[in-house]
PDB file as gemmi writes it, atoms N, CA and C in Angstrom:
CRYST1    1.000    1.000    1.000  90.00  90.00  90.00 P 1                      
ATOM      1  N   MET A   1     216.957  94.092  98.512  1.00  0.00           N  
ATOM      2  CA  MET A   1     218.085  94.757  98.559  1.00  0.00           C  
ATOM      3  C   MET A   1     219.109  94.165  98.650  1.00  0.00           C  
ATOM      4  N   ALA A   2     220.220  94.363  97.768  1.00  0.00           N  
ATOM      5  CA  ALA A   2     221.529  94.065  97.134  1.00  0.00           C  
ATOM      6  C   ALA A   2     222.256  94.125  98.417  1.00  0.00           C  
ATOM      7  N   ARG A   3     223.140  93.208  98.469  1.00  0.00           N  
ATOM      8  CA  ARG A   3     224.001  93.005  99.944  1.00  0.00           C  
ATOM      9  C   ARG A   3     225.039  94.097  99.398  1.00  0.00           C  
ATOM     10  N   LEU A   4     225.793  94.465 100.773  1.00  0.00           N  
ATOM     11  CA  LEU A   4     227.038  95.594 100.475  1.00  0.00           C  
ATOM     12  C   LEU A   4     227.979  94.650 101.548  1.00  0.00           C  
ATOM     13  N   SER A   5     228.859  94.270 100.535  1.00  0.00           N  
ATOM     14  CA  SER A   5     230.164  93.651 101.165  1.00  0.00           C  
ATOM     15  C   SER A   5     230.865  94.685 101.762  1.00  0.00           C  
ATOM     16  N   ALA A   6     231.753  93.581 102.808  1.00  0.00           N  
ATOM     17  CA  ALA A   6     232.764  94.620 103.348  1.00  0.00           C  
ATOM     18  C   ALA A   6     233.770  95.112 102.458  1.00  0.00           C  
ATOM     19  N   SER A   7     234.098  94.907 101.415  1.00  0.00           N  
ATOM     20  CA  SER A   7     235.153  95.532 100.491  1.00  0.00           C  
ATOM     21  C   SER A   7     234.255  96.629  99.888  1.00  0.00           C  
ATOM     22  N   ALA A   8     233.176  96.171  99.467  1.00  0.00           N  
ATOM     23  CA  ALA A   8     232.236  97.257  98.729  1.00  0.00           C  
ATOM     24  C   ALA A   8     231.953  98.470  99.646  1.00  0.00           C  
ATOM     25  N   ARG A   9     231.570  98.008 100.896  1.00  0.00           N  
ATOM     26  CA  ARG A   9     231.423  99.323 101.687  1.00  0.00           C  
ATOM     27  C   ARG A   9     232.624 100.131 102.108  1.00  0.00           C  
ATOM     28  N   LYS A  10     233.792  99.706 102.172  1.00  0.00           N  
ATOM     29  CA  LYS A  10     235.020 100.349 102.105  1.00  0.00           C  
ATOM     30  C   LYS A  10     235.478 101.117 101.222  1.00  0.00           C  
ATOM     31  N   ARG A  11     235.023 100.757  99.878  1.00  0.00           N  
ATOM     32  CA  ARG A  11     235.288 101.665  98.522  1.00  0.00           C  
ATOM     33  C   ARG A  11     234.318 102.560  98.585  1.00  0.00           C  
ATOM     34  N   LEU A  12     233.398 102.910  99.025  1.00  0.00           N  
ATOM     35  CA  LEU A  12     232.167 103.697  99.418  1.00  0.00           C  
ATOM     36  C   LEU A  12     232.763 104.761  99.905  1.00  0.00           C  
ATOM     37  N   PRO A  13     232.545 106.326  99.152  1.00  0.00           N  
ATOM     38  CA  PRO A  13     233.340 107.639  99.853  1.00  0.00           C  
ATOM     39  C   PRO A  13     232.173 107.795 100.887  1.00  0.00           C  
ATOM     40  N   ASN A  14     233.259 108.800 101.763  1.00  0.00           N  
ATOM     41  CA  ASN A  14     231.999 109.098 102.960  1.00  0.00           C  
ATOM     42  C   ASN A  14     231.170 110.024 102.926  1.00  0.00           C  
ATOM     43  N   SER A  15     230.986 110.442 101.464  1.00  0.00           N  
ATOM     44  CA  SER A  15     229.742 111.124 101.098  1.00  0.00           C  
ATOM     45  C   SER A  15     228.625 110.165 101.198  1.00  0.00           C  
ATOM     46  N   ALA A  16     228.552 108.883 101.041  1.00  0.00           N  
ATOM     47  CA  ALA A  16     227.715 107.764 100.600  1.00  0.00           C  
ATOM     48  C   ALA A  16     226.929 107.507 101.696  1.00  0.00           C  
ATOM     49  N   PHE A  17     227.602 107.945 103.099  1.00  0.00           N  
ATOM     50  CA  PHE A  17     226.874 107.447 104.146  1.00  0.00           C  
ATOM     51  C   PHE A  17     225.950 108.892 105.038  1.00  0.00           C  
ATOM     52  N   ALA A  18     224.855 108.604 105.257  1.00  0.00           N  
ATOM     53  CA  ALA A  18     224.068 109.452 105.500  1.00  0.00           C  
ATOM     54  C   ALA A  18     224.293 110.014 107.148  1.00  0.00           C  
ATOM     55  N   GLY A  19     224.871 108.816 107.744  1.00  0.00           N  
ATOM     56  CA  GLY A  19     225.314 109.453 109.263  1.00  0.00           C  
ATOM     57  C   GLY A  19     226.830 110.111 109.315  1.00  0.00           C  
ATOM     58  N   GLY A  20     227.475 109.869 108.086  1.00  0.00           N  
ATOM     59  CA  GLY A  20     228.977 110.654 108.108  1.00  0.00           C  
ATOM     60  C   GLY A  20     229.769 109.875 108.834  1.00  0.00           C  
ATOM     61  N   ILE A  21     230.531 110.078 109.440  1.00  0.00           N  
ATOM     62  CA  ILE A  21     231.621 109.500 110.489  1.00  0.00           C  
ATOM     63  C   ILE A  21     231.294 109.551 111.621  1.00  0.00           C  
ATOM     64  N   ASP A  22     231.368 108.148 112.434  1.00  0.00           N  
ATOM     65  CA  ASP A  22     231.041 108.311 113.960  1.00  0.00           C  
ATOM     66  C   ASP A  22     232.196 108.867 114.632  1.00  0.00           C  
ATOM     67  N   SER A  23     232.224 109.586 115.376  1.00  0.00           N  
ATOM     68  CA  SER A  23     233.174 110.206 116.097  1.00  0.00           C  
ATOM     69  C   SER A  23     234.010 109.383 117.021  1.00  0.00           C  
ATOM     70  N   ARG A  24     232.801 108.246 117.585  1.00  0.00           N  
ATOM     71  CA  ARG A  24     233.583 106.939 118.485  1.00  0.00           C  
ATOM     72  C   ARG A  24     233.924 105.987 117.852  1.00  0.00           C  
ATOM     73  N   LYS A  25     234.751 105.492 118.051  1.00  0.00           N  
ATOM     74  CA  LYS A  25     235.582 104.250 117.502  1.00  0.00           C  
ATOM     75  C   LYS A  25     235.196 103.005 117.237  1.00  0.00           C  
ATOM     76  N   GLY A  26     234.984 102.475 116.240  1.00  0.00           N  
ATOM     77  CA  GLY A  26     234.113 100.990 115.957  1.00  0.00           C  
ATOM     78  C   GLY A  26     235.232  99.745 116.529  1.00  0.00           C  
ATOM     79  N   LYS A  27     234.954  98.792 115.900  1.00  0.00           N  
ATOM     80  CA  LYS A  27     236.136  97.585 116.306  1.00  0.00           C  
ATOM     81  C   LYS A  27     237.264  97.914 115.975  1.00  0.00           C  
ATOM     82  N   GLY A  28     238.257  97.788 116.680  1.00  0.00           N  
ATOM     83  CA  GLY A  28     239.704  98.159 116.444  1.00  0.00           C  
ATOM     84  C   GLY A  28     239.857  99.359 116.580  1.00  0.00           C  
ATOM     85  N   SER A  29     240.670  99.971 115.442  1.00  0.00           N  
ATOM     86  CA  SER A  29     240.745 101.337 115.601  1.00  0.00           C  
ATOM     87  C   SER A  29     240.193 102.261 114.312  1.00  0.00           C  
ATOM     88  N   ALA A  30     239.657 101.391 113.543  1.00  0.00           N  
ATOM     89  CA  ALA A  30     238.810 102.115 112.731  1.00  0.00           C  
ATOM     90  C   ALA A  30     237.266 102.800 112.880  1.00  0.00           C  
ATOM     91  N   LYS A  31     237.274 104.311 112.494  1.00  0.00           N  
ATOM     92  CA  LYS A  31     236.131 104.837 112.608  1.00  0.00           C  
ATOM     93  C   LYS A  31     234.874 104.388 112.148  1.00  0.00           C  
ATOM     94  N   ARG A  32     233.764 104.352 112.659  1.00  0.00           N  
ATOM     95  CA  ARG A  32     232.656 103.842 111.937  1.00  0.00           C  
ATOM     96  C   ARG A  32     232.059 104.635 111.261  1.00  0.00           C  
ATOM     97  N   ARG A  33     231.539 104.124 109.928  1.00  0.00           N  
ATOM     98  CA  ARG A  33     230.826 104.874 108.969  1.00  0.00           C  
ATOM     99  C   ARG A  33     229.466 104.616 109.017  1.00  0.00           C  
ATOM    100  N   ARG A  34     228.173 105.372 109.183  1.00  0.00           N  
ATOM    101  CA  ARG A  34     226.728 104.704 109.700  1.00  0.00           C  
ATOM    102  C   ARG A  34     225.547 105.037 108.432  1.00  0.00           C  
ATOM    103  N   PHE A  35     225.287 104.357 108.300  1.00  0.00           N  
ATOM    104  CA  PHE A  35     223.628 104.506 107.355  1.00  0.00           C  
ATOM    105  C   PHE A  35     224.089 104.844 105.704  1.00  0.00           C  
ATOM    106  N   PRO A  36     224.413 103.678 104.998  1.00  0.00           N  
ATOM    107  CA  PRO A  36     225.143 104.055 103.894  1.00  0.00           C  
ATOM    108  C   PRO A  36     223.927 104.219 102.926  1.00  0.00           C  
ATOM    109  N   VAL A  37     224.086 105.275 102.315  1.00  0.00           N  
ATOM    110  CA  VAL A  37     222.573 105.707 101.503  1.00  0.00           C  
ATOM    111  C   VAL A  37     223.016 105.567 100.089  1.00  0.00           C  
ATOM    112  N   HIS A  38     223.861 104.772  99.294  1.00  0.00           N  
ATOM    113  CA  HIS A  38     224.280 104.881  97.883  1.00  0.00           C  
ATOM    114  C   HIS A  38     223.268 104.508  96.760  1.00  0.00           C  
ATOM    115  N   ASP A  39     222.284 104.368  97.456  1.00  0.00           N  
ATOM    116  CA  ASP A  39     221.236 103.559  96.393  1.00  0.00           C  
ATOM    117  C   ASP A  39     219.916 103.579  97.131  1.00  0.00           C  
ATOM    118  N   LYS A  40     218.774 103.641  96.437  1.00  0.00           N  
ATOM    119  CA  LYS A  40     217.278 103.724  96.847  1.00  0.00           C  
ATOM    120  C   LYS A  40     217.165 102.776  97.967  1.00  0.00           C  
ATOM    121  N   ALA A  41     217.526 101.569  97.703  1.00  0.00           N  
ATOM    122  CA  ALA A  41     217.299 100.415  98.694  1.00  0.00           C  
ATOM    123  C   ALA A  41     217.759 100.761  99.903  1.00  0.00           C  
ATOM    124  N   HIS A  42     219.047 101.003 100.050  1.00  0.00           N  
ATOM    125  CA  HIS A  42     219.580 101.396 101.300  1.00  0.00           C  
ATOM    126  C   HIS A  42     219.197 102.535 101.782  1.00  0.00           C  
ATOM    127  N   ALA A  43     218.592 103.570 101.122  1.00  0.00           N  
ATOM    128  CA  ALA A  43     217.852 104.349 101.510  1.00  0.00           C  
ATOM    129  C   ALA A  43     216.903 104.302 102.232  1.00  0.00           C  
ATOM    130  N   ARG A  44     216.008 103.183 101.688  1.00  0.00           N  
ATOM    131  CA  ARG A  44     214.835 102.699 102.400  1.00  0.00           C  
ATOM    132  C   ARG A  44     215.053 101.867 103.711  1.00  0.00           C  
ATOM    133  N   ALA A  45     216.393 101.311 103.497  1.00  0.00           N  
ATOM    134  CA  ALA A  45     216.686 100.707 104.882  1.00  0.00           C  
ATOM    135  C   ALA A  45     217.039 101.556 105.910  1.00  0.00           C  
ATOM    136  N   ALA A  46     217.379 102.878 105.652  1.00  0.00           N  
ATOM    137  CA  ALA A  46     218.167 103.696 106.862  1.00  0.00           C  
ATOM    138  C   ALA A  46     216.898 104.116 107.418  1.00  0.00           C  
ATOM    139  N   LEU A  47     215.840 104.503 106.570  1.00  0.00           N  
ATOM    140  CA  LEU A  47     214.526 105.101 107.085  1.00  0.00           C  
ATOM    141  C   LEU A  47     213.878 103.760 108.172  1.00  0.00           C  
ATOM    142  N   ARG A  48     213.820 102.680 107.977  1.00  0.00           N  
ATOM    143  CA  ARG A  48     213.263 102.094 108.555  1.00  0.00           C  
ATOM    144  C   ARG A  48     214.118 101.364 109.772  1.00  0.00           C  
ATOM    145  N   LEU A  49     215.358 101.677 109.672  1.00  0.00           N  
ATOM    146  CA  LEU A  49     216.229 101.104 110.988  1.00  0.00           C  
ATOM    147  C   LEU A  49     216.629 102.304 111.582  1.00  0.00           C  
ATOM    148  N   LEU A  50     216.014 103.515 111.335  1.00  0.00           N  
ATOM    149  CA  LEU A  50     216.780 104.626 112.150  1.00  0.00           C  
ATOM    150  C   LEU A  50     216.159 104.612 113.686  1.00  0.00           C  
ATOM    151  N   GLY A  51     215.066 104.313 113.648  1.00  0.00           N  
ATOM    152  CA  GLY A  51     214.587 104.114 114.828  1.00  0.00           C  
ATOM    153  C   GLY A  51     215.052 103.502 116.101  1.00  0.00           C  
ATOM    154  N   ARG A  52     215.897 102.056 115.337  1.00  0.00           N  
ATOM    155  CA  ARG A  52     216.394 101.255 116.397  1.00  0.00           C  
ATOM    156  C   ARG A  52     217.869 101.992 116.592  1.00  0.00           C  
ATOM    157  N   ALA A  53     218.288 102.362 115.842  1.00  0.00           N  
ATOM    158  CA  ALA A  53     219.689 103.232 116.567  1.00  0.00           C  
ATOM    159  C   ALA A  53     219.890 103.475 117.826  1.00  0.00           C  
ATOM    160  N   LYS A  54     220.893 102.960 118.053  1.00  0.00           N  
ATOM    161  CA  LYS A  54     221.270 103.806 119.680  1.00  0.00           C  
ATOM    162  C   LYS A  54     222.165 104.608 119.593  1.00  0.00           C  
ATOM    163  N   GLY A  55     222.420 105.698 120.350  1.00  0.00           N  
ATOM    164  CA  GLY A  55     223.329 106.722 120.743  1.00  0.00           C  
ATOM    165  C   GLY A  55     223.230 107.897 119.447  1.00  0.00           C  
ATOM    166  N   LEU A  56     222.299 108.200 119.044  1.00  0.00           N  
ATOM    167  CA  LEU A  56     222.164 109.326 117.958  1.00  0.00           C  
ATOM    168  C   LEU A  56     221.107 110.198 118.799  1.00  0.00           C  
ATOM    169  N   SER A  57     222.094 111.513 118.418  1.00  0.00           N  
ATOM    170  CA  SER A  57     221.151 112.739 118.909  1.00  0.00           C  
ATOM    171  C   SER A  57     220.142 113.195 117.720  1.00  0.00           C  
ATOM    172  N   SER A  58     219.194 113.612 118.283  1.00  0.00           N  
ATOM    173  CA  SER A  58     218.176 113.985 117.444  1.00  0.00           C  
ATOM    174  C   SER A  58     218.396 114.673 116.297  1.00  0.00           C  
ATOM    175  N   THR A  59     219.425 115.584 116.233  1.00  0.00           N  
ATOM    176  CA  THR A  59     219.975 116.249 114.922  1.00  0.00           C  
ATOM    177  C   THR A  59     220.245 115.256 114.423  1.00  0.00           C  
ATOM    178  N   MET A  60     221.095 114.362 114.748  1.00  0.00           N  
ATOM    179  CA  MET A  60     221.840 113.402 113.856  1.00  0.00           C  
ATOM    180  C   MET A  60     220.682 112.595 112.880  1.00  0.00           C  
ATOM    181  N   LYS A  61     219.729 112.448 113.842  1.00  0.00           N  
ATOM    182  CA  LYS A  61     218.491 111.328 113.226  1.00  0.00           C  
ATOM    183  C   LYS A  61     217.607 112.006 112.298  1.00  0.00           C  
ATOM    184  N   ALA A  62     217.880 113.660 112.177  1.00  0.00           N  
ATOM    185  CA  ALA A  62     217.093 114.642 111.296  1.00  0.00           C  
ATOM    186  C   ALA A  62     218.110 114.568 109.950  1.00  0.00           C  
ATOM    187  N   ARG A  63     218.993 114.540 110.200  1.00  0.00           N  
ATOM    188  CA  ARG A  63     220.236 114.727 109.339  1.00  0.00           C  
ATOM    189  C   ARG A  63     220.343 113.596 108.316  1.00  0.00           C  
ATOM    190  N   ILE A  64     219.931 111.874 109.078  1.00  0.00           N  
ATOM    191  CA  ILE A  64     220.142 110.923 108.533  1.00  0.00           C  
ATOM    192  C   ILE A  64     219.021 110.733 107.302  1.00  0.00           C  
ATOM    193  N   ARG A  65     217.676 111.209 108.263  1.00  0.00           N  
ATOM    194  CA  ARG A  65     216.442 110.962 107.451  1.00  0.00           C  
ATOM    195  C   ARG A  65     216.286 112.007 106.253  1.00  0.00           C  
ATOM    196  N   ALA A  66     216.670 112.922 106.145  1.00  0.00           N  
ATOM    197  CA  ALA A  66     216.725 114.486 105.502  1.00  0.00           C  
ATOM    198  C   ALA A  66     217.527 113.648 104.044  1.00  0.00           C  
ATOM    199  N   ARG A  67     218.782 113.313 104.663  1.00  0.00           N  
ATOM    200  CA  ARG A  67     219.471 112.624 103.649  1.00  0.00           C  
ATOM    201  C   ARG A  67     219.038 111.212 102.585  1.00  0.00           C  
ATOM    202  N   ALA A  68     218.715 110.477 103.463  1.00  0.00           N  
ATOM    203  CA  ALA A  68     217.801 109.145 102.809  1.00  0.00           C  
ATOM    204  C   ALA A  68     216.509 109.471 102.281  1.00  0.00           C  
ATOM    205  N   GLN A  69     215.830 110.435 102.558  1.00  0.00           N  
ATOM    206  CA  GLN A  69     214.944 110.949 101.832  1.00  0.00           C  
ATOM    207  C   GLN A  69     215.102 111.685 100.495  1.00  0.00           C  
ATOM    208  N   ALA A  70     216.189 112.359 100.649  1.00  0.00           N  
ATOM    209  CA  ALA A  70     216.832 112.976  99.064  1.00  0.00           C  
ATOM    210  C   ALA A  70     217.194 112.105  98.473  1.00  0.00           C  
ATOM    211  N   LYS A  71     217.871 110.847  98.634  1.00  0.00           N  
ATOM    212  CA  LYS A  71     218.462 109.642  97.811  1.00  0.00           C  
ATOM    213  C   LYS A  71     217.021 109.440  97.177  1.00  0.00           C  
ATOM    214  N   LEU A  72     216.073 109.205  98.164  1.00  0.00           N  
ATOM    215  CA  LEU A  72     214.429 108.686  97.545  1.00  0.00           C  
ATOM    216  C   LEU A  72     214.053 109.490  96.073  1.00  0.00           C  
ATOM    217  N   ARG A  73     214.081 110.588  96.749  1.00  0.00           N  
ATOM    218  CA  ARG A  73     213.518 111.553  95.737  1.00  0.00           C  
ATOM    219  C   ARG A  73     214.203 111.828  94.531  1.00  0.00           C  
ATOM    220  N   GLY A  74     215.412 111.816  94.217  1.00  0.00           N  
ATOM    221  CA  GLY A  74     215.931 111.619  93.091  1.00  0.00           C  
ATOM    222  C   GLY A  74     217.378 111.241  92.781  1.00  0.00           C  
TER     223      GLY A  74                                                      
END                                                                             
């Protein structure tokens, strides 16, 4: 999988993240965006790592899974 640098991640639109914007604050005052699925490699990684993610509701997990699978299909 291609590495996603911090600067490249910042340039991605919110729509490129399957988890959307997390309502909790991340480091500092920035809101966290979770599970980038801008390419197929990251979509596969999102599916693989979803079980390890903490603090996600079953609804959010289903949404992330659906968006990652959609990226893999098309």
